[in-house]
Structure formats: structure tokens, C-alpha cells
NUKOL-295792 format. One record per residue (C-alpha): residue in one letter; x negated, z negated, y negated; residue number from 0. Coordinates in Angstrom, 3 decimals, always signed. Last residue first. Layout:
<atoms>
type  X  Z  Y  seq
a  X  Z  Y  NUM
...
</atoms>
This chain:
<atoms>
type  X  Z  Y  seq
l  -4.961  +17.413  -23.241  185
e  -4.602  +21.125  -23.890  184
f  -7.266  +23.822  -23.536  183
e  -6.804  +27.382  -24.722  182
l  -8.597  +30.594  -23.829  181
d  -7.763  +34.202  -24.630  180
i  -9.515  +37.468  -23.845  179
v  -12.344  +36.142  -21.702  178
d  -14.318  +39.059  -20.281  177
t  -15.755  +37.076  -17.388  176
l  -14.841  +34.259  -14.988  175
q  -16.476  +34.760  -11.615  174
v  -15.273  +32.669  -8.687  173
e  -17.794  +31.813  -5.980  172
q  -17.797  +31.287  -2.236  171
l  -14.268  +31.701  -0.907  170
t  -14.386  +31.239  +2.861  169
g  -11.939  +28.316  +2.753  168
a  -9.294  +30.390  +1.006  167
r  -6.552  +27.813  +1.556  166
r  -5.744  +24.075  +1.644  165
g  -9.090  +22.935  +0.174  164
d  -7.795  +21.794  -3.227  163
d  -5.606  +24.913  -3.684  162
q  -8.568  +27.191  -2.909  161
f  -7.848  +29.745  -5.651  160
y  -6.173  +27.472  -8.191  159
v  -7.753  +24.003  -7.996  158
e  -11.151  +24.549  -6.417  157
q  -11.881  +28.000  -7.813  156
l  -10.343  +27.173  -11.185  155
a  -12.656  +24.155  -11.457  154
q  -15.665  +26.235  -10.459  153
a  -14.743  +28.890  -13.057  152
t  -14.411  +26.184  -15.724  151
l  -17.838  +24.801  -14.800  150
r  -19.311  +28.308  -14.962  149
r  -17.746  +28.950  -18.402  148
l  -19.041  +25.592  -19.663  147
q  -22.523  +26.604  -18.479  146
d  -22.278  +29.980  -20.196  145
d  -20.952  +28.431  -23.432  144
g  -23.974  +26.200  -23.751  143
a  -24.226  +22.623  -22.608  142
g  -25.146  +20.117  -25.303  141
q  -24.969  +16.914  -23.276  140
q  -21.569  +16.097  -24.813  139
q  -20.245  +19.493  -23.684  138
a  -21.465  +18.924  -20.125  137
d  -19.827  +15.510  -20.050  136
f  -16.568  +16.924  -21.466  135
l  -16.419  +19.697  -18.850  134
r  -17.335  +17.438  -15.938  133
a  -14.818  +14.783  -17.034  132
a  -12.063  +17.393  -17.313  131
h  -12.903  +18.542  -13.792  130
q  -12.738  +14.968  -12.467  129
p  -9.452  +14.388  -14.315  128
p  -7.488  +17.096  -12.473  127
l  -7.107  +20.593  -13.958  126
a  -3.574  +21.723  -14.761  125
v  -3.549  +25.517  -14.554  124
t  -2.170  +28.273  -16.754  123
l  -3.549  +31.572  -15.540  122
h  -3.434  +35.051  -17.056  121
r  -5.308  +37.505  -14.896  120
i  -7.406  +40.557  -15.664  119
r  -9.037  +41.809  -12.515  118
g  -12.261  +40.987  -10.736  117
d  -13.029  +42.652  -7.476  116
d  -11.943  +40.702  -4.437  115
t  -14.506  +40.305  -1.755  114
t  -13.468  +39.795  +1.867  113
g  -15.841  +42.109  +3.775  112
p  -18.614  +39.567  +4.073  111
a  -17.283  +36.031  +3.431  110
g  -16.171  +35.344  -0.102  109
t  -16.845  +36.569  -3.581  108
y  -14.443  +36.071  -6.433  107
g  -12.774  +37.774  -9.339  106
l  -11.298  +36.717  -12.645  105
r  -11.226  +38.893  -15.767  104
a  -9.707  +36.788  -18.482  103
q  -6.545  +35.237  -19.859  102
v  -6.897  +31.488  -19.791  101
s  -4.528  +28.567  -20.223  100
i  -6.179  +25.300  -19.303  99
m  -4.516  +21.908  -18.984  98
i  -6.721  +18.819  -18.868  97
g  -6.781  +15.720  -16.721  96
d  -4.546  +12.740  -17.401  95
t  -6.216  +9.817  -15.628  94
a  -9.931  +9.236  -16.190  93
a  -11.429  +12.326  -17.817  92
a  -8.346  +13.119  -19.918  91
r  -8.009  +9.472  -20.993  90
a  -11.722  +9.253  -21.831  89
r  -11.588  +12.439  -23.895  88
a  -8.513  +11.255  -25.803  87
q  -10.050  +7.808  -26.355  86
a  -13.289  +9.315  -27.687  85
r  -11.416  +11.561  -30.150  84
i  -9.207  +8.658  -31.282  83
r  -12.360  +6.573  -31.804  82
p  -14.086  +9.362  -33.773  81
q  -11.155  +9.816  -36.181  80
w  -12.616  +12.647  -38.300  79
r  -16.383  +13.241  -38.019  78
t  -16.413  +16.745  -36.523  77
k  -13.350  +17.665  -38.578  76
v  -15.029  +16.676  -41.856  75
e  -18.165  +18.674  -41.055  74
r  -16.167  +21.812  -40.156  73
e  -14.003  +21.583  -43.291  72
l  -17.037  +21.253  -45.555  71
r  -18.930  +24.054  -43.828  70
a  -15.901  +26.392  -44.165  69
a  -15.344  +25.468  -47.815  68
l  -19.054  +25.986  -48.529  67
d  -18.930  +29.507  -47.080  66
p  -15.718  +30.326  -48.973  65
r  -17.069  +29.087  -52.320  64
p  -15.490  +25.795  -53.341  63
k  -12.333  +25.403  -55.435  62
r  -11.613  +22.110  -57.201  61
i  -14.705  +21.254  -59.207  60
e  -14.352  +18.369  -61.665  59
n  -12.393  +16.541  -58.964  58
k  -14.590  +13.419  -59.388  57
v  -15.828  +13.682  -55.778  56
y  -16.311  +17.444  -56.224  55
r  -18.504  +16.819  -59.307  54
e  -20.555  +14.222  -57.440  53
v  -21.185  +16.697  -54.602  52
t  -22.315  +19.301  -57.130  51
r  -24.689  +16.755  -58.684  50
q  -26.238  +16.100  -55.274  49
s  -27.046  +19.774  -54.966  48
i  -25.821  +21.905  -52.078  47
r  -27.031  +22.404  -48.503  46
l  -23.905  +20.844  -46.927  45
l  -25.826  +18.178  -44.991  44
q  -28.409  +17.697  -47.734  43
a  -25.688  +17.214  -50.362  42
v  -23.798  +14.858  -48.052  41
a  -26.918  +12.733  -47.535  40
r  -27.543  +12.580  -51.307  39
t  -23.926  +11.681  -52.106  38
g  -23.970  +8.395  -50.281  37
k  -22.831  +6.340  -47.329  36
m  -22.490  +9.169  -44.796  35
q  -18.915  +8.331  -43.893  34
r  -17.878  +7.347  -47.416  33
v  -19.507  +10.459  -48.941  32
l  -17.925  +12.606  -46.221  31
y  -14.458  +11.251  -47.021  30
r  -14.974  +11.765  -50.758  29
m  -16.022  +15.385  -50.092  28
q  -12.954  +16.051  -47.960  27
a  -10.688  +14.498  -50.579  26
g  -12.239  +16.642  -53.305  25
p  -12.135  +19.815  -51.172  24
t  -8.442  +19.312  -50.439  23
r  -7.334  +19.021  -46.830  22
p  -8.245  +15.543  -45.590  21
a  -7.775  +15.293  -41.809  20
p  -4.240  +14.845  -40.496  19
r  -3.435  +11.506  -38.889  18
t  -2.966  +10.632  -35.211  17
f  -5.531  +13.093  -33.915  16
a  -4.855  +14.300  -30.352  15
r  -4.741  +17.936  -31.494  14
q  -8.419  +17.532  -32.384  13
v  -9.274  +16.951  -28.710  12
a  -7.778  +20.290  -27.713  11
a  -9.554  +22.032  -30.593  10
d  -12.888  +20.559  -29.504  9
l  -12.383  +21.835  -25.947  8
g  -11.533  +25.307  -27.236  7
t  -14.549  +25.330  -29.564  6
a  -16.825  +24.470  -26.636  5
f  -15.258  +27.211  -24.475  4
d  -15.417  +30.019  -27.048  3
t  -12.668  +32.578  -26.447  2
s  -10.405  +30.871  -28.919  1
m  -6.752  +30.354  -29.422  0
</atoms>
């Protein structure tokens, strides 16, 4: 449960993993060494010495500092099961779509005299594949949280507020602010 859009999308994709990622620091370090083909690259990535990496690989060190543990876990999760991650994104963008559960301040502007001030709403909406594709494409291209927020607001506008063109035709723009809770599900 995150209020960061990029983190929420990553968490949704990570739930598609077929095997759990390595949990112990030694196993995580060995995985990174295999992925990056050497201890020097891992040491540079984690900003530690090459000898420290070698000691983790041999289980001579078993408990990393909290900041190193967080970096280690983050780097392992970003590299874990890349094909499964790609397949999950492709499936969501092509056929399945994505489910969003958001609690935030949502308001919209419409024709003159028909504005609705934002209010806290809790929505759970199934977004069609084209919206999932837009979100994943923007994330892959390095879009910031503001751009992902705008894309999500546009998707909610089309799917929830306008019901795919069946109502609220004068609705111009949905604002999504003050996100309290956000969760994506594939």
C-alpha cells in the first residue's frame, strides 16, 4: 500500500513472480554476483568494498547495516525474474488490464457552472488494457510520479466518471490529489 505511483506499479508486477526472491543477505549477494558477473560490479552498485561482497558470498558476514540491507533488497527485486515481469506487463497491456484501488481527493472540471470540488473518495476500478499499457509505457520511459498521476486521473475519468463515453460528456478534467492509499493489481 503505497502512495507512490511507480512503486505501486512495481509492487503489482512483483506479485506476479512465480518464485520468491532470495531473502538472506548471502543469497541476495550471490544472486547479484551471478547477475552482474562479478563481485566488482556488485561492490560498485552497492557502494561497498569488493572484499565485503566476497565475505557476504561466503557467509562470513550475515547481518548487513540497515541501509545496505535496503539497497541489497531493492537491487535484487529490480532484477528478479525479468521475463516473468515482462510477461505480466505485456499481459496487462494486451488483454487483462489492471485493477486500481485508490483513496484520494478526486474532483473534476466540466462545462461552466458544473464543477465538482474535490472530495475524498475510495474507488476500486478495473482499467482496460490500453490504460495499463499507457501507465507501463510511461513508467518504462522514466515518467515521474506527477505524469503517472495524470495518466491515472485520465484513466479514471474515462472509465469511472464518463463510463466509456456513456455519461458526463461535458467533463473536461479529473484531478487526483492528496493520495491517501494506492494499490495496483494485475
